[in-house]
N, C-alpha and C positions, 0 to 999 in steps of 0.2 A: 407532592411528589413522593413516591415510595423510596424507602431507604433500606440499606442493609441493617441487620440487627446490630446492637452494640457489640463491639469487639471486647475480647478479654484484655486485661492489661498486657502491654507489649512494648518493645523497643524497635524503632525503625532501623533496618539494616541496609536496604537497597531500594532505589527508585529507578525504574525504566520509564522513559518518556518516548512516545512515538507520535510524531506530528506529520500529517500528510496534507498537502494543499493542492488543489487543482486550478489550473489557469487556462483561459482561452487566449490564444495568441492572435495578434493582428494579421498574421499570415494564414489563419484558418486552422492551424494545428493546435494541439493542446499540450501543456506541460503538467506533469504531476511530480511534485517534489516531496521527498520523504526525509525525515531527520530522526535519528535515534540517539538517545543518550542514556547511559547507565551511570548512576552516581551511588557510591557507597558511603555509608555514614561512619566509616572507620578508616584510619590511616593504613596504607599499604607500604611496606618498607622496600619493595623491589627485590627481595631475596629469592624470588622464584623466576628470575629472568624478565620480569615485567618492570615497567617504569614505576618508580615510587610515586604515590599519590597521597595527598592529604584528604582527610574526610571532607566530603562535599565537592571535590574536584571530579569531573567526569573521567571514568575509566574508558568509556567509549563515547565518542561524539562523531557521528558520521552522517553524510548526506548522499542522496541519490536523486537524480533527475532523469525522468524518461519523457520523451516527446512522442506523441501519438497522433495518428491521423483520425479521420472520422469513422474508420472501420476498426479502431482500437489496435492498429498495428504500430509497433514501436519503430520509430524512424531515427531516433537518436537516444543515446544513454550516456550518462556521466556519473561516476562515483567519486566521492571525496572522503577520505578518512582524516578528520581534523585532529582528533586525539584518540590514540589507541594504546593498548597496554604493551605491545611488543613492537620493536623497531621495524620488523618485516611486514606488519599488517597492511600498511599502505601500498605495498607492492602488488596487491591483487586488484586495485581499483580499475585498471584498464581492462581487465577481463570482463567487466560488466558491459562493455561495448558489444559483447556477444548477444545482448538482449535485442539488438536491432534485427528486425524481421519477424520477431515473435508477435503473435496476436493475443491480446487478452481475451480469452474465451475458455471454454471447457478444455482442460488439458494444460493450461498455462502453468499451474503449479508444478506439475510433473516435468514439463520441459525445463523450468527453472532449476529444479532439483537435479536433473540430468546434467545440466551445464555447469552448475556451481556446487556440486557435492564435495565434501571432504576438502582436500588441499586445492581444489579447483576454484574455490570461492571463499568468501567470508561469511560465517554463520549469521552475523548481525545484518550485513547488507542483504543477504538472501532472505532473511526473515522479514525485512522491511518491505520486500516486494509484494507480500500478501496484502497488507493494508493499503499499499499504493495502488494495487489492482482494484480493490474495492473503491478507493477514492476516485479512480478513473471513471468507473461506472457512475458514481454519485455526481461527479462534476460534468462529464461529457454528455450523458443521456439528456439531462435537462437543457444543456446548451444546444444540442441537436434539435430538440423539440422547439426551442425558441427560433432557431433558424427556419424550421419548417413553417412555423406560424408566420414569420416575416415573408415567406414566399407564398403564403396562402394555401399551404398543403395541410393535410390532416396532421394532428400532433403526433400520434403514434405511427411509427413506420410499420409496414405490414408484418415484420418479424418480431415486433415487441412482445406480443402475447407468447410466441414460441420461446423467446429468451427469458421472459420474466415469470410467466404463469407457473406456479408450483415451485418457484425458486426459494421460497421461505414460507413460514406459517402465515404471515400477513398477506401474502399473495397466493394463497392456496386456492385451488378450484373450489368454487362454492362460497368462498369468503366474500364479504361485502365489497372490498376493493375490486376483486376480479369480476364480480357481477356488474358493478358500475362501469368499469373501464372496458371490459371485453364481453360482457353478457354471459360469463361463465357461471353455470349453476351447479356443476358437479363434474365428476371424472369422466 
């Protein structure tokens, strides 16, 4: 496996962890859960209006769950701020119910930024939605393929080439995966 080159001597200051998981529910819907934590390697005394924290304790620890249908439309959303730097931070959680009705597709990021920019949202919860959207595609598309196989239908839905072809270097027109999957040989 390839590795980054060796780093210069250094001291750890901050670790951000983002974990996203995709779930298929028994009722046919899908849940995507995201969790973000920020941990600093130094004490914070609380002198700037923030809660005091010891080194290694999370400054931010927050979760977000979105429930989607098979068209990637959000049908439910819930945010939870478990640990935050300021007492008022958790007051924005209910605003993320405004995600209901949005569809994860082109323009999703713009729609999220319009709803949750500045004081209308939490920077950290809003940032979490990007990797959650990617997780939705990674989890739901294969689940939908398996459903089609169980019904005896073709694995790819008719729009999969339109949605995926050219979406990244690996799925570029003329690339081996595009040729194998869709017979695409060029632009």
